[in-house]
C-alpha distance (Angstrom), angle and dihedral (degrees) to the residues before:
residue distance angle dihedral
M1 . . .
D2 3.76 . .
K3 3.77 107.1 .
T4 3.78 95.4 -162.8
V5 3.77 105.5 105.1
K6 3.77 107.5 -155.7
K7 3.77 124.2 -161.5
K8 3.73 106.9 -99.6
Q9 3.74 129.1 -178.2
G10 3.77 109.4 -102.0
T11 3.82 98.4 16.7
F12 3.81 87.7 160.5
S13 3.80 93.9 37.0
F14 3.78 96.0 96.8
I15 3.82 88.8 55.9
V16 3.81 91.8 63.0
G17 3.78 91.1 65.8
Y18 3.81 90.9 58.5
L19 3.80 92.6 46.8
R20 3.81 94.3 48.0
S21 3.79 94.2 81.4
L22 3.83 88.9 45.8
R23 3.79 95.8 48.1
R24 3.81 94.4 114.7
Y25 3.80 89.7 61.0
F26 3.81 91.8 42.3
I27 3.82 92.9 49.2
G28 3.80 91.1 44.0
A29 3.81 91.4 51.5
S30 3.83 90.4 47.8
V31 3.83 92.3 50.6
A32 3.83 90.1 48.3
T33 3.81 89.4 50.1
C34 3.81 91.0 52.1
I35 3.80 93.1 49.4
A36 3.81 92.9 46.8
A37 3.82 90.2 49.3
A38 3.81 90.2 48.6
M39 3.80 91.3 52.3
S40 3.80 89.4 50.6
L41 3.81 89.0 54.3
V42 3.81 93.6 45.6
L43 3.82 93.9 58.8
P44 3.86 96.7 71.1
L45 3.80 89.4 46.4
L46 3.81 90.5 53.1
F47 3.80 91.8 48.5
S48 3.81 89.0 49.0
F49 3.81 90.3 50.4
V50 3.80 92.6 49.4
V51 3.81 91.7 49.9
D52 3.80 98.5 43.2
Y53 3.82 99.7 36.1
V54 3.80 104.9 27.3
L55 3.78 112.4 23.3
V56 3.83 100.4 29.4
P57 3.81 106.2 13.5
T58 3.78 112.6 -159.2
D59 3.76 136.9 152.1
A60 3.79 96.0 -158.9
G61 3.78 109.3 106.5
A62 3.80 94.6 -25.6
I63 3.77 114.5 158.0
N64 3.77 111.2 -93.5
F65 3.80 103.3 -118.8
P66 3.84 118.9 -166.0
A67 3.78 114.8 -75.7
F68 3.80 95.1 -118.6
I69 3.85 90.2 58.2
L70 3.80 92.8 48.9
N71 3.85 91.3 45.5
W72 3.80 90.9 50.4
Y73 3.80 90.0 48.7
E74 3.79 93.5 51.7
N75 3.84 95.9 40.2
T76 3.80 92.3 52.5
G77 3.79 94.9 53.6
G78 3.77 108.1 -69.3
H79 3.79 125.7 -139.3
D80 3.80 97.5 -26.9
Y81 3.80 92.6 54.5
Y82 3.79 98.7 44.2
I83 3.80 95.9 43.4
R84 3.80 86.3 60.4
N85 3.83 92.3 43.1
L86 3.79 104.1 41.3
W87 3.79 88.5 151.0
I88 3.82 88.1 76.7
M89 3.79 90.8 60.8
G90 3.79 87.9 46.1
L91 3.81 90.4 54.3
I92 3.81 90.9 49.2
L93 3.81 90.9 51.5
L94 3.80 90.0 46.2
G95 3.80 90.5 49.5
V96 3.80 91.7 53.1
M97 3.81 90.4 50.5
V98 3.81 91.1 48.1
I99 3.82 90.8 51.3
D100 3.82 89.1 48.1
G101 3.80 90.9 51.6
L102 3.80 93.6 43.3
F103 3.80 94.4 53.5
S104 3.80 91.6 42.2
W105 3.80 87.5 55.8
L106 3.82 91.1 46.8
Q107 3.80 90.8 49.0
G108 3.80 90.1 52.4
R109 3.81 93.0 50.0
L110 3.80 94.9 47.3
T111 3.81 92.2 43.9
A112 3.79 90.9 51.6
R113 3.81 89.8 50.5
Y114 3.80 98.2 52.3
N115 3.80 93.3 35.6
E116 3.81 96.7 54.2
D117 3.80 92.7 40.2
F118 3.80 89.4 51.1
A119 3.81 91.4 49.0
M120 3.80 91.9 49.2
K121 3.82 93.3 49.5
L122 3.79 92.9 46.7
R123 3.81 92.9 48.5
V124 3.79 89.9 51.8
S125 3.82 91.0 49.1
L126 3.80 92.2 47.8
F127 3.79 92.3 49.4
D128 3.79 91.5 45.6
R129 3.80 90.7 50.3
V130 3.80 91.3 51.8
Q131 3.80 90.5 48.0
H132 3.80 90.4 54.8
A133 3.81 97.6 39.5
P134 3.80 115.0 115.3
Y135 3.78 119.2 -97.7
H136 3.81 94.2 -112.8
Y137 3.82 90.8 57.5
L138 3.80 94.0 50.7
S139 3.81 93.3 44.2
R140 3.83 90.4 57.6
T141 3.81 95.9 42.9
E142 3.79 119.7 96.4
T143 3.78 107.9 -123.6
G144 3.81 94.4 -147.2
D145 3.81 92.1 51.7
L146 3.78 90.6 49.2
I147 3.80 91.5 49.9
Q148 3.81 89.5 48.7
R149 3.80 89.9 54.5
F150 3.80 91.2 49.0
I151 3.81 93.3 50.4
S152 3.81 114.2 20.7
D153 3.81 99.4 31.7
M154 3.78 90.7 41.1
D155 3.81 90.2 52.1
T156 3.83 92.0 48.3
L157 3.79 91.3 52.8
R158 3.80 92.4 44.1
R159 3.82 92.0 52.4
F160 3.80 90.7 48.6
L161 3.79 93.4 53.3
G162 3.78 93.4 41.0
Q163 3.78 100.5 43.9
Q164 3.80 117.1 6.7
L165 3.80 97.4 44.9
Q166 3.81 95.8 57.2
E167 3.80 91.3 36.2
G168 3.80 89.1 53.6
L169 3.81 90.7 53.0
R170 3.80 90.3 50.0
C171 3.82 92.0 49.2
F172 3.82 92.7 49.9
I173 3.80 90.1 53.4
L174 3.80 93.8 46.8
V175 3.80 94.4 47.0
G176 3.79 95.0 44.4
V177 3.79 97.8 45.4
S178 3.82 94.5 40.3
A179 3.80 92.8 54.0
T180 3.82 92.1 45.2
V181 3.82 94.1 49.9
M182 3.81 93.9 46.0
F183 3.80 92.9 51.4
S184 3.79 91.8 46.3
V185 3.84 91.2 52.9
N186 3.83 97.8 44.8
W187 3.77 120.8 -13.4
R188 3.82 93.8 -161.9
M189 3.80 91.7 55.1
G190 3.78 87.4 42.8
L191 3.81 90.7 58.9
I192 3.79 91.1 47.3
S193 3.82 90.0 49.7
I194 3.82 92.7 57.3
A195 3.81 98.0 36.2
L196 3.83 94.9 113.0
T197 3.80 98.3 36.2
P198 3.84 92.9 96.3
L199 3.80 88.4 60.7
I200 3.81 90.7 48.7
V201 3.83 90.4 50.0
L202 3.83 90.9 47.7
S203 3.81 92.4 51.0
A204 3.81 89.2 46.7
Y205 3.80 90.8 52.6
R206 3.79 92.7 50.9
Y207 3.81 89.9 47.1
F208 3.80 91.1 50.7
K209 3.82 93.8 50.8
N210 3.79 94.4 45.7
Q211 3.79 95.6 44.2
Q212 3.80 93.3 48.6
K213 3.81 92.2 60.5
S214 3.77 94.2 37.8
F215 3.79 95.7 49.4
L216 3.81 92.7 51.9
K217 3.81 90.1 55.8
W218 3.80 90.0 44.6
D219 3.81 91.7 51.0
E220 3.81 92.1 48.7
A221 3.81 91.7 47.5
E222 3.80 89.4 51.8
G223 3.81 89.1 52.2
D224 3.81 90.8 51.1
L225 3.79 91.2 50.5
S226 3.82 91.3 47.7
T227 3.81 89.6 52.4
L228 3.79 91.6 50.2
V229 3.81 93.1 49.6
Q230 3.80 91.5 46.5
E231 3.81 91.6 50.3
H232 3.79 92.4 47.0
L233 3.80 95.0 49.1
T234 3.78 90.1 47.4
G235 3.79 93.3 49.5
V236 3.81 99.4 33.5
R237 3.81 91.7 123.8
V238 3.78 91.8 56.3
V239 3.80 91.1 47.3
K240 3.80 91.8 53.1
A241 3.81 93.8 41.6
F242 3.81 91.1 57.0
A243 3.83 94.5 37.0
R244 3.81 91.1 -121.2
Q245 3.79 96.4 144.1
A246 3.80 93.7 114.0
F247 3.83 91.3 49.9
E248 3.82 91.8 49.4
V249 3.82 91.5 47.2
N250 3.81 88.8 53.4
R251 3.80 91.0 49.5
F252 3.79 90.2 49.6
H253 3.81 90.7 47.6
E254 3.82 91.2 52.7
K255 3.80 93.5 49.8
N256 3.79 91.7 42.1
T257 3.81 90.6 50.5
V258 3.80 90.3 53.9
L259 3.81 90.2 48.9
R260 3.82 90.9 48.6
K261 3.80 90.6 48.7
H262 3.81 94.5 53.9
G263 3.81 92.9 37.7
S264 3.81 91.6 51.1
K265 3.78 91.2 47.8
T266 3.80 91.3 51.1
M267 3.81 91.6 48.2
A268 3.82 90.6 46.1
Y269 3.81 90.7 55.4
M270 3.79 88.5 50.3
A271 3.83 93.3 47.6
D272 3.82 91.6 48.8
F273 3.77 91.3 50.5
W274 3.82 94.3 48.5
M275 3.80 91.5 47.1
I276 3.81 94.4 49.7
S277 3.79 94.7 41.5
D278 3.81 92.9 46.5
F279 3.80 90.4 52.0
L280 3.82 92.7 48.5
C281 3.82 92.8 46.1
Y282 3.81 94.2 50.4
V283 3.81 91.9 45.4
Q284 3.81 89.1 50.6
I285 3.83 92.1 49.4
A286 3.80 90.4 48.0
V287 3.81 91.3 51.1
V288 3.82 91.5 49.5
G289 3.81 90.1 48.1
I290 3.79 94.5 49.9
V291 3.80 95.7 43.2
G292 3.80 91.3 42.0
V293 3.82 93.8 53.6
W294 3.80 89.9 47.8
Q295 3.84 89.7 50.5
V296 3.83 91.9 49.6
V297 3.81 91.6 49.4
S298 3.81 89.3 47.9
G299 3.79 90.7 52.0
N300 3.80 93.7 -118.2
L301 3.81 93.4 111.9
T302 3.81 131.9 36.3
A303 3.78 122.3 -130.8
G304 3.79 89.3 -113.0
E305 3.80 92.2 53.3
F306 3.81 89.6 48.7
I307 3.82 88.3 55.1
I308 3.82 88.7 52.7
F309 3.80 92.9 52.0
I310 3.81 96.8 43.7
S311 3.83 89.6 47.6
Y312 3.77 98.4 41.4
V313 3.79 96.0 45.8
D314 3.81 85.8 60.7
R315 3.81 90.2 48.4
L316 3.81 88.7 49.3
L317 3.81 103.6 44.6
F318 3.79 103.6 40.1
P319 3.83 95.0 45.4
L320 3.81 86.9 46.9
R321 3.78 89.2 54.4
Q322 3.77 89.7 44.1
L323 3.81 89.0 52.8
A324 3.78 88.6 57.6
R325 3.80 90.0 54.2
I326 3.78 90.4 46.8
I327 3.80 90.1 51.5
G328 3.79 88.0 52.0
D329 3.79 90.2 49.2
T330 3.80 87.9 48.3
S331 3.79 88.6 60.2
R332 3.80 89.7 50.8
A333 3.78 91.2 47.1
G334 3.80 89.2 48.0
I335 3.78 91.2 54.3
S336 3.80 91.1 47.6
A337 3.80 91.2 46.1
G338 3.79 88.9 50.3
R339 3.80 91.8 51.9
L340 3.80 91.0 48.2
K341 3.79 90.5 46.1
E342 3.81 88.4 55.4
V343 3.80 87.9 59.9
M344 3.80 91.8 46.0
E345 3.81 89.8 50.2
A346 3.81 93.2 49.5
P347 3.79 111.4 127.5
N348 3.76 113.2 -87.3
E349 3.76 119.1 -133.5
P350 3.82 110.6 -117.8
T351 3.80 111.1 -94.6
D352 3.81 93.1 -144.3
E353 3.79 87.9 -147.1
D354 3.78 90.0 150.5
L355 3.80 92.7 52.7
P356 3.80 122.0 86.1
N357 3.76 125.9 -118.0
A358 3.76 116.1 -119.2
E359 3.78 135.7 -155.9
L360 3.82 102.0 -129.6
E361 3.76 119.0 -145.4
G362 3.80 94.8 -168.9
G363 3.79 105.6 -99.4
V364 3.83 111.0 138.1
E365 3.78 131.0 -177.5
F366 3.81 131.0 179.8
D367 3.81 110.3 -161.8
R368 3.85 114.4 -167.1
V369 3.81 91.8 -41.0
S370 3.80 119.8 -176.7
F371 3.79 127.7 176.8
R372 3.81 136.5 -174.9
Y373 3.78 129.1 -168.4
K374 3.77 109.6 -129.1
D375 3.80 122.0 -145.8
E376 3.78 139.5 149.0
E377 3.81 91.6 -83.4
G378 3.79 94.1 54.7
N379 3.79 138.0 -92.2
M380 3.80 123.8 -37.5
E381 3.78 113.8 -159.3
V382 3.80 110.8 -136.2
L383 3.80 104.9 165.2
Q384 3.79 125.7 32.3
N385 3.79 127.3 -167.8
I386 3.83 96.9 -28.0
S387 3.82 113.1 -176.4
F388 3.80 130.2 170.1
K389 3.79 138.5 126.9
V390 3.78 129.4 -139.9
E391 3.78 126.8 -169.6
A392 3.79 121.6 -140.6
G393 3.79 111.9 -82.9
Q394 3.80 95.6 23.6
T395 3.79 126.5 124.5
V396 3.80 120.0 -130.8
G397 3.80 120.2 -161.7
I398 3.80 119.7 -158.1
L399 3.81 123.3 -160.9
G400 3.77 130.2 175.4
P401 3.81 145.2 124.2
T402 3.80 122.5 -84.7
G403 3.80 111.3 -70.3
S404 3.77 94.9 20.3
G405 3.83 92.5 120.8
K406 3.80 102.1 -101.6
S407 3.81 97.4 132.8
T408 3.79 91.8 39.7
L409 3.79 89.8 56.2
L410 3.79 90.1 56.0
H411 3.82 91.1 45.1
L412 3.79 86.8 58.7
L413 3.79 89.5 48.9
A414 3.83 90.2 58.1
R415 3.84 90.9 42.9
L416 3.78 92.4 -118.0
Y417 3.78 80.3 135.7
D418 3.80 131.2 15.8
P419 3.82 120.0 -134.2
D420 3.80 119.9 -104.5
E421 3.77 91.0 -142.7
G422 3.79 135.2 16.4
E423 3.80 130.1 19.2
I424 3.78 138.2 -82.9
R425 3.79 112.9 -151.7
F426 3.77 131.4 -164.8
D427 3.81 112.3 -158.1
G428 3.82 87.8 -17.9
K429 3.82 95.5 -51.3
D430 3.81 123.0 114.8
A431 3.83 109.9 -106.1
K432 3.83 90.2 -136.0
E433 3.80 88.2 64.1
I434 3.82 92.0 58.1
S435 3.80 125.6 72.1
R436 3.79 108.5 -98.6
Y437 3.80 89.5 -139.0
S438 3.78 90.2 55.6
I439 3.81 89.4 52.2
R440 3.81 93.9 47.9
K441 3.79 92.1 50.3
Q442 3.78 88.4 57.2
V443 3.81 99.2 41.8
G444 3.79 111.2 77.6
Y445 3.82 108.7 -152.2
I446 3.82 120.1 -162.3
L447 3.80 114.0 -173.5
Q448 3.78 128.6 -151.4
E449 3.81 88.5 -122.0
P450 3.82 103.5 32.6
F451 3.78 120.3 -164.3
V452 3.80 114.0 -115.8
F453 3.80 119.0 -166.2
S454 3.79 125.9 -138.5
R455 3.79 93.1 -101.6
S456 3.79 137.6 97.7
I457 3.80 120.1 -62.6
R458 3.79 89.2 -112.7
D459 3.83 92.8 52.4
N460 3.79 90.8 48.2
I461 3.79 92.4 52.5
A462 3.81 92.5 45.1
L463 3.83 92.7 43.6
T464 3.81 94.6 117.0
V465 3.82 94.5 35.9
P466 3.84 104.2 35.6
D467 3.82 94.1 173.7
A468 3.81 94.6 49.1
P469 3.84 113.6 140.3
E470 3.80 115.0 -105.3
H471 3.80 93.4 -116.8
N472 3.81 90.5 56.6
V473 3.80 90.9 52.2
R474 3.80 90.8 50.7
K475 3.79 92.2 45.8
V476 3.82 94.9 56.1
A477 3.83 89.5 44.6
Q478 3.82 88.2 55.7
I479 3.81 91.7 48.8
A480 3.82 89.4 51.7
S481 3.85 89.6 49.7
F482 3.78 89.2 -120.6
E483 3.79 105.1 113.1
K484 3.81 96.6 81.3
E485 3.78 90.7 57.7
I486 3.80 92.4 43.8
K487 3.80 89.8 57.2
Q488 3.79 89.7 54.1
F489 3.82 90.2 64.4
D490 3.82 114.0 91.7
Q491 3.79 93.2 -121.0
G492 3.80 97.5 32.5
Y493 3.78 113.4 -156.1
E494 3.82 90.5 0.8
T495 3.80 92.2 61.3
M496 3.81 110.2 127.7
V497 3.78 114.8 -130.0
G498 3.80 120.4 -150.2
E499 3.78 126.4 -110.9
R500 3.82 109.1 -54.4
G501 3.81 87.3 1.8
T502 3.79 96.2 -70.5
T503 3.84 91.4 161.5
L504 3.82 90.5 59.7
S505 3.79 128.0 74.4
G506 3.80 120.9 -120.0
G507 3.80 91.4 -102.4
Q508 3.79 92.7 48.5
K509 3.80 91.2 51.5
Q510 3.80 90.4 50.6
R511 3.79 92.1 50.2
L512 3.80 90.9 47.5
A513 3.81 88.6 53.2
I514 3.81 90.7 49.3
A515 3.82 90.9 51.9
R516 3.81 90.5 46.7
T517 3.79 91.9 52.7
L518 3.81 94.9 44.2
L519 3.81 89.4 55.0
R520 3.81 88.6 65.3
N521 3.80 89.7 60.6
C522 3.82 94.0 -142.1
P523 3.84 119.8 -177.2
I524 3.82 89.8 -136.2
L525 3.81 123.6 47.8
V526 3.79 125.4 -169.0
F527 3.82 121.3 -162.5
D528 3.80 108.4 -169.1
D529 3.81 98.8 -166.0
S530 3.79 85.1 -55.4
L531 3.81 96.4 151.6
S532 3.80 95.0 53.4
A533 3.83 94.2 105.6
V534 3.85 96.9 53.5
D535 3.77 126.4 81.0
T536 3.80 120.9 -105.3
T537 3.83 93.6 -103.8
T538 3.81 92.3 53.7
D539 3.81 89.0 42.6
L540 3.81 90.2 55.8
E541 3.81 92.1 46.0
I542 3.82 92.5 50.1
R543 3.80 92.6 47.6
R544 3.80 90.9 49.6
H545 3.81 91.3 51.7
L546 3.80 90.6 45.1
K547 3.81 91.3 50.3
D548 3.79 91.0 54.7
E549 3.82 92.8 45.0
T550 3.81 101.5 36.8
D551 3.78 100.4 40.2
T552 3.80 90.2 124.9
K553 3.81 95.3 42.2
T554 3.78 127.7 90.3
V555 3.78 110.1 -121.0
F556 3.82 128.7 -162.2
L557 3.79 112.2 -165.3
I558 3.81 124.5 -170.4
T559 3.79 110.1 -169.2
H560 3.78 142.7 132.9
R561 3.82 93.0 -142.0
I562 3.79 110.5 103.8
T563 3.82 89.9 -160.1
S564 3.81 88.7 62.0
L565 3.81 93.3 46.4
A566 3.80 97.5 44.1
T567 3.81 96.7 83.2
A568 3.83 95.1 46.1
D569 3.81 117.8 119.8
L570 3.81 90.1 -136.8
I571 3.79 130.3 18.2
L572 3.81 121.5 -161.0
V573 3.80 118.6 -161.7
L574 3.80 112.3 -160.0
D575 3.78 127.8 -165.5
D576 3.80 127.0 168.4
G577 3.81 91.8 -9.4
Q578 3.80 96.3 -52.7
I579 3.80 136.0 99.1
V580 3.79 102.6 -113.6
E581 3.81 95.4 171.8
Q582 3.79 136.9 14.1
G583 3.76 135.5 171.9
T584 3.79 139.7 81.2
H585 3.78 125.6 -43.6
N586 3.81 92.2 -100.1
D587 3.80 90.8 49.9
L588 3.79 95.3 50.0
I589 3.82 99.4 46.1
R590 3.81 87.9 59.2
Q591 3.80 90.1 58.3
D592 3.78 123.1 78.9
G593 3.80 94.7 -126.4
L594 3.79 143.3 112.5
Y595 3.81 93.4 -73.0
K596 3.83 92.2 54.0
R597 3.81 91.9 48.6
V598 3.82 91.9 51.4
Y599 3.79 89.8 45.9
D600 3.79 92.5 51.8
L601 3.81 90.9 50.6
Q602 3.82 92.3 51.9
N603 3.79 102.9 32.9
T604 3.78 109.3 32.4
D605 3.81 91.2 139.3
N606 3.82 97.6 41.7
P607 3.81 129.8 86.6
T608 3.78 114.4 -94.6
E609 3.80 99.9 -128.3
V610 3.74 135.6 61.7
A611 3.75 116.5 -135.5
């Protein structure tokens, strides 16, 4: 997956669709934020009113409150009444604080609701998109990077929507209203109160630009480290078998050093910004305090107005600084949204809804099939002019060196890819005219390194047929020569296997995969070197059981064991993407080709023909 996240129009646009069904919670949270912010702004005005109209009544320069407030004040008793009943003003102040707290609580509840619902819906969509992505996309995508997008980028976006978005709205209200009120009270003091804000905005801009670049590198480095850890944990047996722990530790150290470098740089930008902005804010508050006291002493400002300025400058500067952080977090969220959008815009495998399903009988034909892997560097031809025909119930053996195209041929058979040239036919019908999902349900694929889930042996065997009767599960285990070993476990079929089947040997995992595939009762079976981890005696026993059970099934068998290939009805020998030999075992050992050379290496003491 390309890690370079480019600026695209509407990076956040795909998020809107997920929030649309949650808009009542989003709007409710936004309204609660506005009310809570308004209550926070009302408090200094109330204190100013109490000071200028109740405690120290004066008409000189007092803030001009709305007429309905002044009329209410006078009609309910005026100064004489409220100076004797200050508790009423205390209750009013307490009521405003209670309303502020209540709506802050409501905003938190509603934000949590839409935020977590949004995250759940997006995770489901991301997982669904990956499930339906074409095979070529998934084969070129780094698993660790994809996991990092699902977890770290998803969490960054979730925090932005749940915290920064509502906090940004609150800061805009506080900054806008505070500046407006201060200028309306005394424009000279208003100018003094915002004197250093240009420097705060400038430092915020520099922080935003630096953090945007730094966070992208940090995010990518985290993805690289996640990929390394995922690869190591997956291949830990290989690492230990070859005593490569020191090498892997060095690799981890290198990646971790890069992550620390970019993480430290990002944190350093943040620390510099907070230090500079804190200094500027406190200097600005000190200036307002000094000038304000001087103005009160000079009689140019009332005590109540001074309270407004000293309170509102705090509500102006710190939210302004907070806005700068939120803008920086917006850049991080934008990068994360862009990386998630890349996954959402991954190519979707055709659904083939307009194509019919088909009940396959097992006949397969490749007619002049060629295939090329496509990447950014161009096309790499893997298969060239492949032609052969197999009747239902026949067994096809495939032999060839590494990179000759054996596995790719079987990928084409399961329509994980479609050929660039030629046709693949099932029972005489073009594969492109049959739903690929119908084909895959009827092609049982057994890999050399099968994936085993952290479940019981029984659940792993019955993975594709969860409601399979117990006797069917036991039957396929017997065919795969696995039941005797299962009974040796303390809990038998209910024995839990570790992650990726770490408690099972390679041969046991292969036999479990064979049993799992046989349970599906597919008309076509594909063994991709899936008996390589068992000994020759067990191999022979499994093939004998399979021959009795799968006599009516078409079998494709990739293996380097001549003893496994010898009984095949047709043997294909591939080299450099082409069929260089084909025929039966007896035909091929009479030719001086690759098959004969492999046979001679493995069977120098055995007769050269199969009866």
